[in-house]
C-alpha positions in Angstrom: 0.1 -0.6 -0.2 1.5 3.0 -1.0 0.4 7.1 0.6 0.6 9.3 -2.1 0.8 13.5 -1.6 -0.9 15.0 -5.1 -1.3 19.0 -5.8 -2.2 21.3 -8.9 -0.1 23.5 -10.3 -0.4 26.0 -7.8 -1.6 24.6 -5.0 -4.3 25.5 -4.1 -6.2 21.4 -4.0 -4.1 19.5 -1.8 -5.5 16.0 -1.8 -4.5 12.1 -1.2 -3.4 8.6 -2.2 -4.4 5.5 0.3 -4.0 2.4 -3.0 -1.9 0.0 -4.4 -1.2 0.7 -7.3 -0.2 -1.6 -10.7 -0.2 0.2 -13.9 -1.6 2.9 -15.0 -3.8 4.0 -18.2 -3.5 5.9 -20.9 -7.3 6.2 -22.8 -8.0 6.8 -25.4 -10.8 8.9 -25.3 -11.3 12.9 -27.5 -10.9 14.0 -23.7 -7.8 12.4 -21.7 -6.6 11.5 -25.6 -6.2 15.6 -25.5 -4.9 16.3 -21.5 -2.6 13.7 -21.8 -2.3 12.5 -18.5 -1.5 8.3 -16.7 -4.3 7.9 -14.7 -4.2 5.3 -11.8 -6.9 3.4 -10.4 -7.9 4.8 -7.6 -10.7 3.1 -5.3 -12.7 6.0 -3.9 -12.4 5.3 -0.8 -8.1 6.3 -1.0 -8.3 9.3 -2.4 -9.4 12.4 0.2 -9.5 16.4 -1.0 -7.3 17.9 2.4 -7.6 21.1 0.9 -9.2 23.4 -2.4 -12.4 21.6 -2.4 -14.1 25.1 -3.6 -11.9 25.5 -6.0 -12.3 22.5 -7.9 -14.2 23.0 -11.2 -16.4 19.9 -13.1 -16.3 18.9 -16.8 -18.9 16.2 -18.0 -19.7 15.7 -21.4 -21.2 13.5 -23.1 -22.7 11.1 -21.4 -21.8 13.0 -18.2 -21.7 10.3 -15.8 -17.5 10.4 -16.1 -16.9 13.3 -13.4 -13.4 15.3 -14.7 -12.6 17.8 -12.1 -10.2 20.6 -12.6 -8.6 23.0 -10.7 -10.4 26.7 -12.0 -6.9 28.9 -11.2 -4.5 26.3 -12.7 -6.4 24.1 -14.6 -4.0 21.2 -13.9 -6.5 18.4 -14.4 -6.3 16.1 -10.3 -8.4 13.2 -11.2 -12.1 11.7 -12.3 -14.7 9.4 -10.9 -14.7 6.7 -13.8 -17.7 6.1 -16.0 -16.5 2.9 -16.0 -15.7 1.8 -12.6 -18.2 4.4 -10.9 -16.4 3.4 -6.4 -12.7 4.5 -8.7 -11.5 7.8 -9.5 -8.8 7.8 -12.3 -5.3 10.1 -10.1 -4.0 11.9 -12.9 0.2 10.5 -11.5 1.7 13.3 -12.3 0.5 15.3 -9.2 1.3 13.2 -7.0 4.2 14.0 -5.8 7.6 10.6 -5.5 5.2 8.8 -7.9 7.4 7.5 -10.8 5.3 6.7 -13.2 8.3 4.2 -14.8 8.3 2.3 -12.6 4.9 1.2 -12.9 2.8 -0.9 -16.7 1.4 1.2 -18.4 -2.2 -0.1 -20.7 -4.3 2.1 -22.8 -7.6 1.7 -21.1 -10.8 2.0 -24.3 -12.3 4.6 -23.9 -12.3 5.6 -27.5 -15.5 3.0 -28.1 -17.3 4.1 -24.8 -18.0 7.9 -26.9 -20.7 8.1 -27.8 -23.8 10.3 -27.8 -27.0 8.3 -26.0 -27.0 8.3 -22.7 -27.2 4.3 -22.2 -23.1 3.9 -23.2 -22.3 0.7 -24.1 -24.1 -2.8 -22.2 -20.2 -3.7 -21.7 -16.6 -2.4 -21.1 -13.3 -5.4 -21.7 -11.6 -2.8 -19.6 -8.3 -2.0 -19.6 -6.8 -3.2 -23.3 -2.5 -4.6 -24.1 -1.2 -3.1 -27.0 
């Protein structure tokens, strides 16, 4: 079990992650492709916002199930509530102090095929894919 402190660029938002991380993902949906973040899947019990919750701004699109939070001051994506696993967050590991992303395997997550216009989404999700 690892414990990391995290923050946005300006420090207005600070959070703590306590979790077992065994891999990172890079999603290929249109939003994640543009933000370019490597993410760790963290159970909701493992993420605590310690300061600046009022500085977080929410972005939702498409089916509006996933909830992406950004710092309203510096614009950094910190974490999001996952559409495919609603009891988990995707945490931007670039925001974590003393976290070495090269020490972890990473996979491409199939978000592109989850990008649908209907509110129903896909009936099933195959999970991270290996490329």
